[in-house]
C-alpha positions in Angstrom: 5.7 10.4 11.0 4.6 11.5 7.7 7.4 12.9 5.3 7.0 15.9 3.4 9.3 17.4 0.9 10.3 20.3 3.2 12.7 20.3 6.4 10.2 19.8 9.2 10.2 21.9 12.2 9.7 20.3 15.7 6.2 21.2 16.8 5.2 18.4 19.0 4.6 14.9 18.0 3.9 14.1 14.1 0.4 12.6 14.7 -0.5 16.0 16.4 1.3 18.3 13.7 -0.1 16.6 10.7 -3.5 17.2 11.4 -6.1 17.0 8.7 -5.5 20.5 7.8 -1.9 20.1 7.4 -2.2 16.9 5.7 -4.6 18.2 3.0 -2.4 21.7 2.5 0.8 19.7 1.7 -0.6 16.9 -0.2 -2.2 19.4 -2.5 1.1 21.7 -2.6 2.6 21.0 -6.2 5.8 22.1 -5.0 5.9 19.3 -2.2 4.7 16.6 -4.4 7.4 17.5 -6.8 10.2 17.3 -4.4 8.6 14.3 -2.5 8.7 12.4 -6.1 12.2 13.5 -6.7 13.3 12.1 -3.2 11.3 9.0 -3.5 12.9 8.0 -7.0 16.4 8.7 -5.5 15.9 6.3 -2.3 14.2 3.6 -4.7 17.3 4.1 -7.2 19.9 3.7 -4.2 17.9 0.4 -3.1 19.2 -1.2 -6.1 16.5 -3.3 -6.6 16.4 -6.3 -9.3 15.3 -5.2 -12.8 13.7 -8.8 -13.8 10.9 -9.0 -11.1 8.3 -7.0 -8.6 9.4 -6.3 -5.1 7.7 -5.8 -1.9 8.9 -2.6 -0.1 8.4 -0.9 3.2 7.6 2.8 3.3 8.5 4.3 6.7 6.5 7.4 7.4 4.4 6.9 4.3 2.0 9.6 4.8 -0.6 10.4 2.5 1.2 8.0 -0.1 3.3 10.3 -2.3 6.4 8.0 -2.3 4.0 5.0 -2.6 2.8 6.4 -5.8 6.2 6.4 -7.4 6.8 2.9 -6.0 3.7 1.6 -7.8 4.5 3.6 -11.0 8.0 1.4 -11.0 5.9 -1.7 -11.0 6.5 -2.7 -7.4 4.3 -3.4 -4.2 4.5 -1.6 -1.0 3.1 -1.2 2.6 3.1 2.0 4.4 3.5 2.8 8.1 2.4 6.1 9.7 1.7 7.6 13.1 -0.9 10.2 11.7 -4.3 9.2 11.1 -5.1 12.3 9.1 -2.0 11.4 6.6 -3.5 8.0 6.3 -7.1 9.1 5.9 -5.9 11.3 2.8 -3.9 8.2 1.5 -7.1 6.3 1.4 -9.2 9.1 -0.1 -6.3 9.1 -2.9 -6.9 5.2 -3.3 -3.2 4.6 -3.2 -2.3 1.2 -4.3 -0.3 0.1 -1.2 -1.4 -1.2 2.1 -1.5 1.1 4.9 -0.8 0.6 8.6 -1.3 3.1 11.4 1.7 2.4 13.6 4.5 4.2 15.8 7.9 2.8 14.3 9.4 3.8 17.5 7.5 0.9 18.9 9.2 -1.3 16.2 8.2 -3.1 12.8 5.5 -5.4 13.2 6.3 -7.8 10.2 7.6 -11.2 9.9 11.3 -11.9 9.3 12.6 -11.2 6.0 9.3 -10.1 4.3 10.6 -6.9 2.5 12.8 -6.8 -0.4 13.8 -3.3 0.7 12.6 0.0 2.8 12.6 3.5 2.1 11.6 6.4 4.1 11.3 10.1 3.2 11.8 12.9 5.8 10.6 10.6 8.8 13.3 9.1 10.8 14.4 12.2 12.3 11.1 12.3 14.6 12.5 9.4 16.6 15.0 11.8 17.9 12.4 13.7 19.7 11.0 12.8 23.2 7.4 13.9 22.9 6.3 11.9 25.9 7.9 11.5 29.3 8.3 7.8 28.5 10.2 8.4 25.2 13.9 7.7 25.1 15.2 8.5 21.6 18.1 6.0 21.6 15.8 3.2 22.8 13.0 4.2 20.3 15.6 4.4 17.5 17.1 1.0 18.2 13.5 -0.8 18.6 13.1 0.6 15.1 16.3 -0.4 13.3 16.5 -3.7 15.2 13.0 -4.7 14.1 13.4 -3.1 10.5 16.7 -5.4 10.3 14.7 -8.6 11.1 12.0 -7.7 8.7 14.2 -7.1 5.8 15.5 -10.1 3.3 19.2 -10.8 3.6 21.2 -8.9 1.0 18.5 -6.1 0.9 18.9 -2.4 1.7 17.0 0.4 3.5 17.2 3.9 2.3 16.1 6.6 4.8 16.2 10.2 3.6 16.3 12.5 6.7 16.9 16.0 7.9 19.3 15.8 10.7 19.3 18.9 13.0 22.8 18.8 13.8 25.7 16.3 13.8 25.1 14.9 17.2 21.6 13.8 15.9 23.0 12.1 12.7 25.6 10.4 15.3 22.7 9.1 17.2 21.0 7.4 14.3 23.7 5.7 12.7 25.1 4.4 15.9 21.7 2.9 16.9 21.7 1.3 13.1 25.1 0.0 13.7 23.8 -1.7 17.2 21.2 -3.3 15.4 23.4 -4.9 12.6 23.3 -2.8 9.7 26.4 -1.9 7.5 26.6 1.1 5.0 26.5 4.8 5.6 25.4 8.0 4.7 25.1 9.1 1.0 25.0 13.0 0.7 23.4 14.4 -2.8 24.9 17.8 -3.8 26.7 18.5 -0.5 27.8 21.9 -1.6 24.3 23.2 -2.3 22.3 24.9 0.5 19.0 24.1 -1.1 19.8 20.8 -3.2 21.7 19.1 -0.3 19.8 15.8 0.9 21.0 13.2 3.3 20.3 9.3 2.6 21.0 6.9 5.2 21.8 3.7 2.9 21.9 0.5 4.9 22.7 -3.1 3.9 21.1 -6.3 5.4 23.8 -9.2 5.9 26.4 -8.2 3.7 28.6 -5.0 3.3 27.9 -3.6 -0.2 29.5 -0.9 -1.9 28.3 2.5 -0.9 26.8 4.5 -3.9 28.2 7.6 -4.7 26.3 11.1 -3.8 25.0 13.2 -6.5 27.0 16.3 -7.5 30.2 15.1 -5.8 32.4 14.8 -8.8 34.1 18.0 -8.1 34.0 17.5 -4.3 36.0 15.3 -2.1 33.8 12.2 -1.4 35.2 10.9 1.9 33.5 13.7 3.9 30.2 13.1 2.3 30.1 9.3 2.4 30.5 8.5 5.8 31.0 4.6 6.2 30.3 2.3 9.1 30.6 -1.4 9.5 29.1 -3.7 12.2 32.4 -4.6 13.4 33.3 -4.5 17.3 33.2 -0.6 17.0 29.5 -0.7 17.0 29.3 -1.2 20.8 30.5 2.0 21.2 28.3 4.9 22.3 28.4 8.6 20.5 31.0 9.5 23.1 33.4 6.4 22.2 33.1 5.0 25.4 32.7 1.1 25.1 29.5 -0.3 26.3 30.3 -3.9 25.7 29.2 -6.2 28.4 26.7 -3.7 29.6 23.0 -4.7 30.0 22.1 -3.2 26.4 25.0 -5.3 24.9 23.9 -8.3 26.3 20.1 -8.1 25.6 21.3 -7.3 22.0 23.5 -10.4 21.8 20.7 -12.4 23.0 17.9 -11.1 20.9 20.7 -11.8 17.8 20.8 -15.4 19.0 17.3 -15.8 19.1 16.9 -14.6 15.6 19.4 -17.2 14.7 17.0 -19.7 16.0 19.4 -20.6 19.3 18.0 -21.2 22.7 18.5 -18.4 25.0 17.8 -17.6 28.6 14.7 -15.5 29.3 15.5 -11.8 30.2 15.0 -11.0 33.8 15.6 -7.8 35.9 19.0 -9.6 36.9 20.3 -9.6 33.2 23.4 -7.8 33.0 23.7 -7.2 36.4 27.0 -7.3 37.9 27.5 -10.0 40.7 29.2 -8.9 44.3 32.4 -10.4 44.6 33.0 -13.4 46.8 35.2 -13.5 49.9 
């Protein structure tokens, strides 16, 4: 899931694409390092962290630790997750200051509730839209990622995910699953009128509806198209095509999971959960 400073091409799963040779090649590329640092700086800026204390951040798709270097420079602590062993090996060799975890974020974020003060991710989340295995369902993997991320973040914190969407449908898929998980927020687009400098940052709020930051380079442009907002009201129970999925199995399971997180007693999930009863005569 390693993030790099360039738009990734889909050449199979990230743990295979970012092999040892690829990991070292891009980590030693000064241009990639510069871009990665700039995007990391922008992502941390969008987190709106308090200035009077050090925070613990999660770096999703941390790769060789280039984003973590900036986090450490700012005086914060971090834990990085990545699916590529080769990328993490380079991070270990570079003696980064953060802790590292080899994991597929499509299986969820395995940390205790409220552990992190924020989360950043550079060029990684779009990998979850790929079905690299027969068992992979992009909507389910994205929802698993966002729902567990929501739990792992402290109330009032933010997650800022820089990504390279292939098209508007992919962008809608990602934001729809974030909404389902309970996030509010929206897409911040920097330099929307520039082909090279344009960057997408999905800015997500946990527990509170904050003010969406303005994208860079939007002073002379219409802001509304470049700052797509969403809330976690009833509209989040609609799928990408706009069809309501309320009362569906996924909707019921989500509601039960949310109640469990609130400490309430909930019946166990079974194969009959969400199944419609036959009418009685």
